[in-house]
C-alpha positions as CSV (number, residue, x, y, z in Angstrom):
1,P,-35.0,11.0,28.8
2,T,-32.5,11.4,31.7
3,C,-33.0,7.9,33.0
4,Y,-32.5,6.6,29.6
5,R,-29.3,8.7,28.5
6,S,-27.2,7.6,31.4
7,K,-28.4,4.0,30.8
8,M,-27.4,3.9,27.2
9,A,-24.3,6.3,27.6
10,P,-22.2,3.3,29.4
11,A,-23.5,0.5,26.5
12,L,-22.7,2.9,23.5
13,A,-19.0,3.2,25.3
14,K,-18.6,-0.6,25.4
15,F,-20.0,-1.2,21.9
16,A,-17.4,2.3,20.4
17,A,-14.6,0.6,22.1
18,A,-15.3,-2.6,20.6
19,V,-15.4,-1.5,17.6
20,V,-12.2,0.6,17.6
21,G,-10.4,-2.4,19.1
22,S,-11.8,-5.1,16.5
23,H,-10.3,-2.5,13.7
24,A,-7.2,-2.3,15.5
25,A,-6.6,-5.8,16.0
26,V,-7.4,-6.3,12.6
27,T,-5.2,-3.8,11.1
28,G,-2.5,-5.0,13.6
29,A,-2.8,-8.7,12.6
30,A,-2.2,-7.4,8.8
31,V,0.7,-5.7,9.4
32,L,2.3,-8.5,11.6
33,R,1.7,-11.2,8.9
34,S,3.4,-9.2,6.3
35,A,6.0,-7.6,8.8
36,L,6.6,-11.3,9.9
37,G,6.2,-13.2,7.1
38,N,8.4,-15.4,4.7
39,S,8.0,-14.6,0.7
40,P,6.3,-17.0,-1.7
41,P,8.2,-19.3,-4.1
42,A,9.3,-18.1,-7.6
43,A,7.4,-18.5,-10.7
44,P,7.6,-20.7,-13.3
45,Q,10.4,-20.0,-16.2
46,A,7.9,-19.6,-18.9
47,V,5.8,-16.5,-17.0
48,K,9.3,-15.0,-16.1
49,E,10.7,-15.4,-19.6
50,R,6.7,-13.5,-21.0
51,H,6.6,-10.7,-18.4
52,L,10.8,-9.7,-19.4
53,R,8.9,-8.2,-22.7
54,Q,7.0,-5.8,-20.8
55,S,8.3,-2.8,-21.9
56,L,7.2,0.1,-19.5
57,D,9.7,2.2,-17.2
58,V,8.0,1.2,-14.1
59,I,11.4,0.9,-12.2
60,S,11.5,4.4,-12.5
61,I,7.8,5.2,-11.9
62,V,8.3,3.5,-8.8
63,S,12.0,4.6,-7.6
64,S,10.1,8.6,-8.0
65,M,7.4,7.9,-5.9
66,Y,9.1,6.1,-3.1
67,S,11.5,9.0,-2.9
68,G,8.9,11.4,-1.6
69,S,8.9,13.2,-4.7
70,G,5.3,12.0,-5.5
71,I,4.0,10.8,-9.0
72,S,4.2,13.0,-11.6
73,K,1.3,14.0,-13.5
74,K,2.8,12.8,-16.5
75,V,2.1,8.9,-15.3
76,P,-1.0,7.8,-16.7
77,L,-3.0,6.1,-13.9
78,A,-6.0,5.1,-14.8
79,A,-9.4,6.0,-13.3
80,G,-9.9,3.2,-11.0
81,V,-6.1,3.0,-9.8
82,Y,-5.3,1.6,-6.4
83,F,-2.9,1.5,-4.1
84,E,-3.0,-1.0,-1.3
85,D,-0.2,-2.6,1.4
86,P,-0.5,-4.1,4.7
87,L,-1.9,-0.9,6.2
88,A,-4.3,0.9,4.0
89,L,-6.0,0.7,0.8
90,C,-5.8,4.4,-1.2
91,C,-9.0,3.7,-4.7
92,G,-8.8,6.0,-7.7
93,E,-6.8,9.1,-8.8
94,E,-6.3,11.5,-6.0
95,E,-6.4,9.5,-3.2
96,V,-2.9,7.3,-4.5
97,R,-1.5,10.4,-5.7
98,E,-2.0,11.7,-2.1
99,A,-0.5,8.6,0.0
100,F,3.0,9.3,-2.0
101,R,2.6,13.0,-1.8
102,A,2.1,12.5,1.7
103,L,5.1,10.0,2.2
104,Q,7.4,13.2,1.9
105,A,6.6,13.3,5.6
106,C,8.3,9.9,6.4
107,R,11.6,11.3,5.5
108,P,12.2,8.2,2.5
109,E,15.8,7.2,1.6
110,Q,16.5,4.5,-0.8
111,L,18.9,2.1,1.0
112,S,19.4,0.4,-3.0
113,P,18.1,1.6,-5.9
114,P,15.0,-0.4,-6.9
115,F,15.0,-3.0,-9.5
116,E,13.1,-5.8,-11.3
117,D,12.7,-8.9,-9.1
118,A,13.8,-12.0,-12.0
119,D,12.3,-14.6,-9.9
120,A,9.0,-12.9,-8.6
121,F,6.3,-12.5,-11.1
122,S,2.4,-11.5,-11.0
123,D,1.0,-12.5,-14.4
124,G,0.4,-8.7,-16.5
125,A,2.8,-6.8,-13.6
126,V,6.3,-5.7,-13.2
127,V,7.5,-6.3,-9.8
128,V,10.0,-4.2,-8.1
129,D,12.5,-4.3,-5.0
130,L,12.7,-2.0,-3.0
131,H,14.8,-1.6,0.4
132,Q,13.8,1.5,1.9
133,R,14.4,3.6,5.2
134,Y,11.6,6.2,6.5
135,F,12.0,8.2,9.8
136,N,15.7,7.8,9.8
137,F,16.1,4.7,11.5
138,L,12.6,2.3,9.7
139,E,14.5,0.2,7.4
140,V,11.5,-1.5,4.8
141,R,12.0,-4.3,2.4
142,S,9.2,-4.8,-0.3
143,K,8.1,-6.3,-3.7
144,V,6.3,-3.3,-5.6
145,I,3.6,-5.2,-8.1
146,V,2.4,-2.6,-10.4
147,S,-0.2,-3.8,-12.5
148,V,-0.3,-2.5,-15.9
149,A,-3.1,-2.0,-18.6
150,A,-2.4,-2.7,-22.4
151,D,-2.2,0.6,-23.0
152,G,0.3,1.4,-20.7
153,R,-1.8,2.8,-18.1
154,I,-1.1,1.7,-14.4
155,L,-3.7,0.0,-12.7
156,G,-2.4,-0.3,-9.3
157,F,0.0,-0.9,-6.9
158,E,0.6,-3.4,-3.9
159,E,3.5,-3.1,-2.0
160,R,4.2,-6.6,-0.2
161,W,6.1,-5.9,2.9
162,N,9.0,-8.7,3.1
163,G,7.4,-10.0,-0.5
164,V,4.8,-11.7,1.8
165,P,1.1,-11.5,-0.1
166,L,-1.4,-9.1,1.7
167,L,-4.0,-10.5,4.3
168,N,-7.1,-10.8,2.3
169,V,-9.7,-11.4,3.8
170,A,-12.8,-9.2,4.6
171,P,-12.3,-7.5,7.6
172,A,-8.1,-7.1,6.7
173,R,-9.6,-5.2,3.5
174,W,-12.2,-3.2,5.1
175,A,-10.0,-2.3,7.5
176,R,-6.8,-1.4,4.9
177,R,-9.5,0.8,3.4
178,V,-10.8,2.7,6.5
179,N,-7.3,3.4,6.8
180,G,-6.4,4.3,3.4
181,Q,-9.7,7.0,3.6
182,L,-8.6,7.7,6.7
183,S,-5.1,8.8,5.5
184,Y,-6.2,10.7,2.5
185,M,-8.4,12.9,5.1
186,L,-6.1,13.9,7.2
187,T,-2.7,13.8,4.9
188,S,-4.0,16.2,2.8
189,R,-4.9,18.7,5.4
190,L,-1.8,18.3,7.9
191,I,0.9,17.5,5.5
192,R,2.2,20.6,3.5
193,S,4.4,20.1,0.2
């Protein structure tokens, strides 16, 4: 048994290093793609007109979320609500609320008021432009696509840094999901309100 352990330990260490390295590489590629990419072209006029008729006060909700105040209990979230950005995927009301409660630790500051983007649309959603600063030095421009059900419940939030769509391949989604779960587990224990 001792001989077996001494031979297996280096192999297990190499395997663990490969898993962690692969996870870091996929996460890094997703973040770099969004940080360095360009916005997609604008949607056709008919889509814009249909979208402008939507009546929810989504801009106010997003403004509050990204100010470090969290998500008000009054905001109707669907049971399967999600939040996704290039770094993490949080699933379910508890994880999503925790992500925005914990955002306060990043010291968010709105550099300009959030506004509805009249040129970028996703059918059945409101697209909100954000210009934020975190940690007193990191400036981020992003588009938050808020999907809303017919009954007014929010189905999900997708944040696109620099307006760049998320890297949508399985390894990138898996890495974001792992990051979302790790974030939930750590922030709920380490960051006080």
